[in-house]
ROKOL-103681 format. One record per residue (C-alpha): x, y, z. Coordinates in nm, 4 decimals. Last residue first. Layout:
c1->X, c2->Y, c3->Z
...
//
This chain:
c1->2.6928, c2->-4.4773, c3->-0.9294
c1->2.9276, c2->-4.7037, c3->-1.1245
c1->2.8357, c2->-5.0713, c3->-1.0937
c1->2.7313, c2->-5.2960, c3->-0.8082
c1->2.3965, c2->-5.4500, c3->-0.7220
c1->2.2752, c2->-5.1747, c3->-0.4888
c1->2.4228, c2->-4.8856, c3->-0.6934
c1->2.3663, c2->-4.6183, c3->-0.4301
c1->2.3830, c2->-4.2418, c3->-0.4872
c1->2.4091, c2->-4.0452, c3->-0.1635
c1->2.2638, c2->-3.6972, c3->-0.1219
c1->2.3943, c2->-3.4548, c3->0.1421
c1->2.1950, c2->-3.2480, c3->0.3890
c1->2.3359, c2->-3.4021, c3->0.7088
c1->2.0344, c2->-3.6305, c3->0.7567
c1->2.0929, c2->-3.7952, c3->0.4193
c1->1.8617, c2->-3.7832, c3->0.1175
c1->1.9114, c2->-4.1146, c3->-0.0628
c1->1.9138, c2->-4.1525, c3->-0.4399
c1->1.8972, c2->-4.5167, c3->-0.5488
c1->2.0311, c2->-4.6170, c3->-0.8887
c1->1.8797, c2->-4.8637, c3->-1.1335
c1->2.1093, c2->-5.0319, c3->-1.3885
c1->2.0404, c2->-5.3800, c3->-1.2466
c1->1.6647, c2->-5.3429, c3->-1.3146
c1->1.5051, c2->-5.0038, c3->-1.3675
c1->1.6105, c2->-4.6409, c3->-1.3768
c1->1.6141, c2->-4.3656, c3->-1.1156
c1->1.4978, c2->-4.4410, c3->-0.7629
c1->1.3923, c2->-4.2258, c3->-0.4701
c1->1.4705, c2->-4.2248, c3->-0.0981
c1->1.3681, c2->-3.9473, c3->0.1400
c1->1.5141, c2->-3.6765, c3->0.3581
c1->1.5876, c2->-3.9007, c3->0.6605
c1->1.8472, c2->-4.1584, c3->0.5566
c1->2.1036, c2->-4.1757, c3->0.8377
c1->2.4641, c2->-4.0725, c3->0.7590
c1->2.7613, c2->-4.2093, c3->0.5543
c1->2.5434, c2->-4.5048, c3->0.4462
c1->2.5486, c2->-4.8786, c3->0.5185
c1->2.3497, c2->-5.0875, c3->0.2682
c1->2.1305, c2->-5.3805, c3->0.3684
c1->2.0183, c2->-5.6453, c3->0.1215
c1->1.7509, c2->-5.9017, c3->0.0475
c1->1.5548, c2->-5.8263, c3->0.3609
c1->1.2591, c2->-6.0521, c3->0.4267
c1->0.8799, c2->-6.0515, c3->0.4285
c1->0.7699, c2->-6.4111, c3->0.3672
c1->0.7223, c2->-6.5397, c3->0.0128
c1->0.7973, c2->-6.2579, c3->-0.2275
c1->0.7605, c2->-5.9592, c3->0.0064
c1->1.1102, c2->-5.8223, c3->-0.0526
c1->1.2837, c2->-5.5545, c3->0.1538
c1->1.5859, c2->-5.3594, c3->0.0356
c1->1.7239, c2->-5.2061, c3->0.3548
c1->1.8804, c2->-4.8662, c3->0.4162
c1->2.1440, c2->-4.7921, c3->0.6760
c1->2.2718, c2->-4.5160, c3->0.9027
c1->2.1077, c2->-4.6830, c3->1.2063
c1->1.8320, c2->-4.5966, c3->1.4545
c1->1.5503, c2->-4.7368, c3->1.2420
c1->1.6601, c2->-4.8746, c3->0.9043
c1->1.5561, c2->-4.6498, c3->0.6155
c1->1.3403, c2->-4.8272, c3->0.3577
c1->1.3725, c2->-4.9465, c3->-0.0025
c1->1.0736, c2->-5.1630, c3->-0.0907
c1->1.1138, c2->-5.4356, c3->-0.3517
c1->0.9244, c2->-5.5009, c3->-0.6735
c1->0.8590, c2->-5.8607, c3->-0.7805
c1->1.0728, c2->-6.0062, c3->-1.0584
c1->0.9393, c2->-5.9854, c3->-1.4145
c1->1.2790, c2->-5.9896, c3->-1.5818
c1->1.4016, c2->-5.6540, c3->-1.4580
c1->1.3335, c2->-5.5050, c3->-1.1173
c1->1.1304, c2->-5.1850, c3->-1.0654
c1->1.2240, c2->-5.0733, c3->-0.7153
c1->0.9896, c2->-4.8974, c3->-0.4726
c1->1.1339, c2->-4.5929, c3->-0.3000
c1->1.0312, c2->-4.3835, c3->-0.0015
c1->0.9299, c2->-4.0205, c3->-0.0465
c1->0.9472, c2->-3.7422, c3->0.2116
c1->0.6140, c2->-3.6321, c3->0.3592
c1->0.7512, c2->-3.5497, c3->0.7019
c1->1.0956, c2->-3.6903, c3->0.7782
c1->1.1842, c2->-4.0545, c3->0.7212
c1->0.9490, c2->-4.3475, c3->0.7791
c1->1.1849, c2->-4.5697, c3->0.9770
c1->1.2308, c2->-4.9475, c3->0.9946
c1->1.2834, c2->-5.2058, c3->1.2680
c1->0.9602, c2->-5.4020, c3->1.2604
c1->0.7893, c2->-5.6462, c3->1.0254
c1->0.4406, c2->-5.6998, c3->0.8875
c1->0.2525, c2->-5.9359, c3->0.6586
c1->-0.1026, c2->-5.8691, c3->0.5479
c1->-0.4017, c2->-5.6642, c3->0.6560
c1->-0.6953, c2->-5.6610, c3->0.4128
c1->-0.8427, c2->-5.3413, c3->0.2700
c1->-1.1966, c2->-5.3662, c3->0.1348
c1->-1.4423, c2->-5.2694, c3->-0.1392
c1->-1.2330, c2->-5.2345, c3->-0.4553
c1->-0.9671, c2->-5.4681, c3->-0.3105
c1->-0.6290, c2->-5.3598, c3->-0.1738
c1->-0.3971, c2->-5.5980, c3->0.0110
c1->-0.2224, c2->-5.4179, c3->0.2972
c1->0.1430, c2->-5.4705, c3->0.3889
c1->0.2820, c2->-5.3360, c3->0.7152
c1->0.6239, c2->-5.2051, c3->0.8190
c1->0.6463, c2->-5.1107, c3->1.1865
c1->0.8999, c2->-4.8444, c3->1.2785
c1->0.7150, c2->-4.6794, c3->1.5687
c1->0.6252, c2->-4.3844, c3->1.3449
c1->0.4438, c2->-4.6297, c3->1.1200
c1->0.5554, c2->-4.7531, c3->0.7782
c1->0.3009, c2->-4.8455, c3->0.5141
c1->0.3104, c2->-5.0785, c3->0.2145
c1->0.0107, c2->-5.0906, c3->-0.0181
c1->-0.0688, c2->-5.4063, c3->-0.2108
c1->-0.2133, c2->-5.4856, c3->-0.5529
c1->-0.2905, c2->-5.8530, c3->-0.6075
c1->-0.1243, c2->-6.0386, c3->-0.8973
c1->0.0424, c2->-6.2780, c3->-0.6556
c1->0.3952, c2->-6.1386, c3->-0.6933
c1->0.4050, c2->-6.0468, c3->-0.3251
c1->0.4904, c2->-5.6791, c3->-0.3855
c1->0.2276, c2->-5.6118, c3->-0.6502
c1->0.2752, c2->-5.2363, c3->-0.6081
c1->0.1909, c2->-4.9379, c3->-0.3867
c1->0.4604, c2->-4.7525, c3->-0.1938
c1->0.5780, c2->-4.6146, c3->0.1397
c1->0.2394, c2->-4.4899, c3->0.2546
c1->0.3076, c2->-4.3246, c3->0.5907
c1->0.0733, c2->-4.4307, c3->0.8675
c1->-0.0328, c2->-4.1314, c3->1.0723
c1->0.0807, c2->-4.0976, c3->1.4366
c1->0.0078, c2->-4.3743, c3->1.6878
c1->-0.2537, c2->-4.6226, c3->1.7971
c1->-0.4409, c2->-4.8243, c3->1.5351
c1->-0.7746, c2->-4.7448, c3->1.3747
c1->-0.9268, c2->-5.0333, c3->1.1739
c1->-0.8497, c2->-4.9956, c3->0.8027
c1->-1.0869, c2->-4.8193, c3->0.5674
c1->-1.3003, c2->-4.9127, c3->0.2693
c1->-1.5219, c2->-4.7578, c3->0.0012
c1->-1.4751, c2->-4.3914, c3->0.0936
c1->-1.6721, c2->-4.2172, c3->-0.1810
c1->-1.6432, c2->-4.0715, c3->-0.5290
c1->-1.9891, c2->-4.0513, c3->-0.6786
c1->-2.1517, c2->-4.3115, c3->-0.9031
c1->-2.2487, c2->-4.2542, c3->-1.2667
c1->-1.9199, c2->-4.3606, c3->-1.4252
c1->-1.9102, c2->-4.6595, c3->-1.1929
c1->-1.7180, c2->-4.7674, c3->-0.8806
c1->-1.5496, c2->-4.4319, c3->-0.8089
c1->-1.3211, c2->-4.5221, c3->-0.5201
c1->-1.1633, c2->-4.3732, c3->-0.2080
c1->-0.9640, c2->-4.6141, c3->0.0103
c1->-0.8994, c2->-4.4793, c3->0.3605
c1->-0.5983, c2->-4.5721, c3->0.5736
c1->-0.5424, c2->-4.5633, c3->0.9490
c1->-0.4355, c2->-4.3587, c3->1.2494
c1->-0.5142, c2->-4.3196, c3->1.6181
c1->-0.3949, c2->-4.0477, c3->1.8557
c1->-0.7136, c2->-3.9936, c3->2.0543
c1->-0.9824, c2->-4.0578, c3->1.7968
c1->-0.9052, c2->-4.0403, c3->1.4250
c1->-0.6258, c2->-3.9672, c3->1.1793
c1->-0.6251, c2->-4.0728, c3->0.8149
c1->-0.3749, c2->-4.1712, c3->0.5456
c1->-0.4934, c2->-4.1683, c3->0.1838
c1->-0.5470, c2->-4.4209, c3->-0.0952
c1->-0.7066, c2->-4.3086, c3->-0.4195
c1->-0.8886, c2->-4.4992, c3->-0.6932
c1->-0.8855, c2->-4.5246, c3->-1.0725
c1->-1.0917, c2->-4.7960, c3->-1.2446
c1->-0.9956, c2->-5.1281, c3->-1.4071
c1->-1.0824, c2->-5.3413, c3->-1.1065
c1->-0.8466, c2->-5.1274, c3->-0.8969
c1->-0.6097, c2->-4.8583, c3->-1.0220
c1->-0.3868, c2->-4.6370, c3->-0.8092
c1->-0.3438, c2->-4.2739, c3->-0.7038
c1->-0.1746, c2->-4.1975, c3->-0.3753
c1->-0.2662, c2->-3.9187, c3->-0.1343
c1->0.0231, c2->-3.6987, c3->-0.0161
c1->0.0473, c2->-3.6671, c3->0.3619
c1->-0.1164, c2->-3.4065, c3->0.5864
c1->-0.3358, c2->-3.6684, c3->0.7628
c1->-0.6993, c2->-3.6781, c3->0.6540
c1->-0.9702, c2->-3.6495, c3->0.9161
c1->-1.1655, c2->-3.9142, c3->1.1055
c1->-1.4583, c2->-3.8555, c3->1.3422
c1->-1.6995, c2->-4.0359, c3->1.1120
c1->-1.5946, c2->-4.0163, c3->0.7460
c1->-1.2755, c2->-3.9107, c3->0.5646
c1->-1.4690, c2->-3.6430, c3->0.3792
c1->-1.4860, c2->-3.6583, c3->-0.0035
c1->-1.5080, c2->-3.3434, c3->-0.2156
c1->-1.5861, c2->-3.3857, c3->-0.5844
c1->-1.5035, c2->-3.1556, c3->-0.8760
c1->-1.5884, c2->-3.2054, c3->-1.2433
c1->-1.3853, c2->-2.9708, c3->-1.4646
c1->-1.4953, c2->-2.8066, c3->-1.7899
c1->-1.2056, c2->-2.6604, c3->-1.9896
c1->-1.2607, c2->-2.2879, c3->-2.0303
c1->-1.3626, c2->-2.1812, c3->-2.3786
c1->-1.1726, c2->-2.0129, c3->-2.6585
c1->-1.3863, c2->-2.0160, c3->-2.9742
c1->-1.2480, c2->-2.2189, c3->-3.2643
c1->-1.4159, c2->-2.5279, c3->-3.1272
c1->-1.3390, c2->-2.8948, c3->-3.0721
c1->-1.5929, c2->-3.0445, c3->-2.8361
c1->-1.4992, c2->-3.0908, c3->-2.4748
c1->-1.3765, c2->-3.3802, c3->-2.2661
c1->-1.3945, c2->-3.3249, c3->-1.8889
c1->-1.1041, c2->-3.2411, c3->-1.6604
c1->-1.1254, c2->-3.4355, c3->-1.3365
c1->-1.0859, c2->-3.2893, c3->-0.9898
c1->-1.0848, c2->-3.4738, c3->-0.6582
c1->-1.0802, c2->-3.2828, c3->-0.3286
c1->-1.0004, c2->-3.4944, c3->-0.0234
c1->-1.1716, c2->-3.3522, c3->0.2831
c1->-1.1226, c2->-3.2255, c3->0.6395
c1->-0.7462, c2->-3.1832, c3->0.6265
c1->-0.5057, c2->-3.2140, c3->0.9203
c1->-0.2745, c2->-3.0177, c3->1.1468
c1->-0.1998, c2->-3.1707, c3->1.4855
c1->-0.4208, c2->-3.1054, c3->1.7881
c1->-0.4474, c2->-3.4676, c3->1.9065
c1->-0.8055, c2->-3.4927, c3->1.7775
c1->-0.6852, c2->-3.3786, c3->1.4330
c1->-0.7126, c2->-3.0128, c3->1.3440
c1->-0.8598, c2->-2.8466, c3->1.0366
c1->-0.7694, c2->-2.7030, c3->0.6974
c1->-1.0306, c2->-2.7922, c3->0.4394
c1->-0.8378, c2->-2.9304, c3->0.1433
c1->-0.6179, c2->-3.2299, c3->0.0590
c1->-0.5344, c2->-3.3052, c3->-0.3034
c1->-0.6582, c2->-3.5166, c3->-0.5935
c1->-0.5960, c2->-3.5110, c3->-0.9677
c1->-0.7437, c2->-3.6624, c3->-1.2844
c1->-0.7003, c2->-3.5216, c3->-1.6361
c1->-0.3676, c2->-3.6996, c3->-1.6875
c1->-0.2658, c2->-3.8666, c3->-1.3628
c1->-0.1851, c2->-3.6438, c3->-1.0654
c1->-0.1665, c2->-3.6968, c3->-0.6894
c1->-0.1401, c2->-3.3689, c3->-0.5022
c1->0.1147, c2->-3.2275, c3->-0.2635
c1->0.0921, c2->-3.0763, c3->0.0846
c1->0.2757, c2->-2.7765, c3->0.2323
c1->-0.0368, c2->-2.5724, c3->0.2997
c1->-0.3618, c2->-2.7748, c3->0.2738
c1->-0.4836, c2->-2.7161, c3->-0.0788
c1->-0.6803, c2->-2.4096, c3->-0.1883
c1->-0.4561, c2->-2.3332, c3->-0.4825
c1->-0.2478, c2->-2.6391, c3->-0.5669
c1->0.0678, c2->-2.7218, c3->-0.3669
c1->0.3496, c2->-2.8560, c3->-0.5847
c1->0.3459, c2->-2.5332, c3->-0.7888
c1->0.5284, c2->-2.3536, c3->-0.5081
c1->0.8155, c2->-2.6004, c3->-0.5419
c1->0.8518, c2->-2.5244, c3->-0.9113
c1->0.8507, c2->-2.1498, c3->-0.8706
c1->1.0921, c2->-2.1454, c3->-0.5781
c1->1.3277, c2->-2.3877, c3->-0.7540
c1->1.3319, c2->-2.1747, c3->-1.0681
c1->1.4162, c2->-1.8681, c3->-0.8631
c1->1.6940, c2->-2.0547, c3->-0.6790
c1->1.8669, c2->-2.1411, c3->-1.0020
c1->1.9098, c2->-2.4856, c3->-1.1523
c1->2.2172, c2->-2.7100, c3->-1.1415
c1->2.2395, c2->-3.0247, c3->-1.3619
c1->2.3906, c2->-3.3185, c3->-1.1730
c1->2.4674, c2->-3.6552, c3->-1.3315
c1->2.3874, c2->-4.0038, c3->-1.2045
c1->2.5807, c2->-4.2859, c3->-1.3722
c1->2.4328, c2->-4.6172, c3->-1.4881
c1->2.4629, c2->-4.5394, c3->-1.8586
c1->2.2750, c2->-4.2106, c3->-1.8126
c1->2.0722, c2->-4.1133, c3->-1.5067
c1->1.9482, c2->-3.7627, c3->-1.4329
c1->1.9521, c2->-3.5377, c3->-1.1275
c1->1.8084, c2->-3.1866, c3->-1.1486
c1->1.9645, c2->-2.9365, c3->-0.9105
c1->1.8759, c2->-2.6734, c3->-0.6555
c1->1.9906, c2->-2.3587, c3->-0.4864
c1->2.1072, c2->-2.1961, c3->-0.1612
c1->1.8061, c2->-2.2623, c3->0.0637
c1->1.7763, c2->-2.6244, c3->-0.0465
c1->1.6859, c2->-2.8251, c3->-0.3527
c1->1.6746, c2->-3.1673, c3->-0.5068
c1->1.4982, c2->-3.2882, c3->-0.8218
c1->1.4845, c2->-3.6397, c3->-0.9669
c1->1.4507, c2->-3.7280, c3->-1.3348
c1->1.2958, c2->-4.0032, c3->-1.5475
c1->0.9464, c2->-3.8454, c3->-1.5605
c1->0.6305, c2->-3.9704, c3->-1.3917
c1->0.2536, c2->-3.9366, c3->-1.3986
c1->0.0590, c2->-4.1366, c3->-1.1442
c1->-0.1172, c2->-4.4525, c3->-1.2573
c1->-0.4786, c2->-4.4778, c3->-1.3695
c1->-0.3829, c2->-4.5746, c3->-1.7224
c1->-0.0069, c2->-4.6145, c3->-1.7313
c1->0.2028, c2->-4.3053, c3->-1.7033
c1->0.4383, c2->-4.0971, c3->-1.9121
c1->0.6530, c2->-3.7887, c3->-1.9278
c1->0.9579, c2->-3.8032, c3->-2.1490
c1->1.3007, c2->-3.7021, c3->-2.0254
c1->1.4979, c2->-3.8870, c3->-2.2943
c1->1.7760, c2->-3.6295, c3->-2.3054
c1->1.7267, c2->-3.3413, c3->-2.0649
c1->1.7836, c2->-2.9978, c3->-2.2187
c1->1.7054, c2->-2.7848, c3->-1.9133
c1->1.4216, c2->-2.5472, c3->-1.8259
c1->1.2232, c2->-2.6758, c3->-2.1228
c1->0.9257, c2->-2.6992, c3->-1.8906
c1->0.8247, c2->-3.0592, c3->-1.9667
c1->1.0920, c2->-3.2512, c3->-1.7742
c1->1.1031, c2->-2.9948, c3->-1.4942
c1->0.7256, c2->-3.0036, c3->-1.4493
c1->0.7201, c2->-3.3857, c3->-1.4432
c1->0.9890, c2->-3.3870, c3->-1.1752
c1->0.7947, c2->-3.1211, c3->-0.9782
c1->0.4751, c2->-3.3230, c3->-0.9981
c1->0.6405, c2->-3.6201, c3->-0.8393
c1->0.6706, c2->-3.9796, c3->-0.9542
c1->1.0285, c2->-3.9361, c3->-1.0812
c1->1.1627, c2->-3.8507, c3->-0.7352
c1->1.1663, c2->-3.5427, c3->-0.5136
c1->1.4351, c2->-3.4646, c3->-0.2561
c1->1.4011, c2->-3.1657, c3->-0.0226
c1->1.6345, c2->-2.9962, c3->0.2271
c1->1.9640, c2->-3.0417, c3->0.0453
c1->2.2569, c2->-2.8338, c3->0.1680
c1->2.4159, c2->-2.6497, c3->-0.1210
c1->2.7139, c2->-2.6723, c3->-0.3577
c1->2.6419, c2->-3.0378, c3->-0.4476
c1->2.9143, c2->-3.3004, c3->-0.4949
c1->2.7084, c2->-3.6177, c3->-0.4834
c1->2.8051, c2->-3.8868, c3->-0.2342
c1->2.8911, c2->-4.2144, c3->-0.4085
c1->2.8030, c2->-4.5629, c3->-0.2867
c1->2.8668, c2->-4.9072, c3->-0.4400
c1->2.6763, c2->-5.2177, c3->-0.3307
c1->2.8777, c2->-5.5430, c3->-0.3378
c1->2.8229, c2->-5.7773, c3->-0.6299
c1->2.6115, c2->-6.0815, c3->-0.5606
c1->2.6498, c2->-6.2582, c3->-0.8948
c1->3.0291, c2->-6.2838, c3->-0.8591
c1->2.9991, c2->-6.4244, c3->-0.5068
c1->2.7404, c2->-6.6743, c3->-0.6284
c1->2.9647, c2->-6.7849, c3->-0.9179
c1->3.2636, c2->-6.8250, c3->-0.6866
c1->3.0567, c2->-7.0300, c3->-0.4423
c1->2.9490, c2->-7.2574, c3->-0.7263
c1->3.3096, c2->-7.3046, c3->-0.8400
c1->3.4165, c2->-7.3909, c3->-0.4863
c1->3.1241, c2->-7.6293, c3->-0.4406
c1->3.2019, c2->-7.8048, c3->-0.7694
c1->3.5676, c2->-7.8451, c3->-0.6676
c1->3.4645, c2->-7.9941, c3->-0.3331
c1->3.2265, c2->-8.2379, c3->-0.5048
c1->3.4982, c2->-8.3465, c3->-0.7478
c1->3.7447, c2->-8.3960, c3->-0.4611
c1->3.4897, c2->-8.6000, c3->-0.2682
c1->3.4120, c2->-8.8161, c3->-0.5738
c1->3.7821, c2->-8.8821, c3->-0.6325
c1->3.8198, c2->-8.9854, c3->-0.2694
c1->3.5122, c2->-9.2096, c3->-0.2869
c1->3.6613, c2->-9.3867, c3->-0.5968
c1->4.0029, c2->-9.4687, c3->-0.4495
c1->3.8734, c2->-9.7529, c3->-0.2305
c1->3.7056, c2->-9.9294, c3->-0.5252
c1->4.0311, c2->-9.9295, c3->-0.7182
c1->4.2202, c2->-10.0630, c3->-0.4165
c1->3.9658, c2->-10.3414, c3->-0.3803
c1->4.0075, c2->-10.4399, c3->-0.7454
//
């Protein structure tokens, strides 16, 4: 009897060890290693634009290329998008599409690239800037001026909205309501694309501002009722440094509250909770980079109701990080690249089949399958 009792702990230990080994194997299988492929492009890439860009929407609707499934769509109050990305440089351009987890390249001529890229900046807008667009509503920076530090800036945000008109056989111009909104006080708008979002069931815009001697912040522009005017409803306190770059807007924390993520020139990631009448500071972390100029940064669209993640360049390293805000801010994954990510990061697809497109500092584009697969 004693011998039987003595053998039982050994059998239990072996069973526990076997269970741990099987569990570890399952975890290793679930956490597939990222896979990277550098696209074979016959030109050096200067610009990368993702699905939520006017040029992607233009390509998808222009008939320039037969792109299967390239439908334009947007939720109410959200920016228009198309399931393509566009890259170009001095020697040409290409449209990038995703099919069955693999990114394919469709070349386009230099003339087409010139026309499409010129259309990114509306007439009268600050040179080199882009607009936010959602159906009849658009916004862009106008009124060329200088920030207190001497850098280029815009005096106002111009908002245009096409108005409904009666059906008629006579050709008539579409009526457009136009509003111009200054940043307020001594602030001006930074030369970065404004973002369109939806708060309390109504559209709103978020834009980066510059004020004082080298200070930056955010301004929330809302239209609280159909009768009210567009106005700056909330702003963040000024903080030292160049303009805050808006990396993305989503429900990052999974709390049902919309948040904006910004990255400063010093590499600080900050989350801001957006309310119709205020902007509240949230979690922050350091060690990231904003990329060059007005290049895009990606926000993932996970499957199964999981919270979106930010995809950010890592400061001083040829890496990108997938950052989650569910719970505390933390990195789910880091991916080492052939060169630093400076020309932007965009995403094609959703869930496990999504692919990241990363504009590298050497003019190449890397495709990343973060959770494994064929890029």
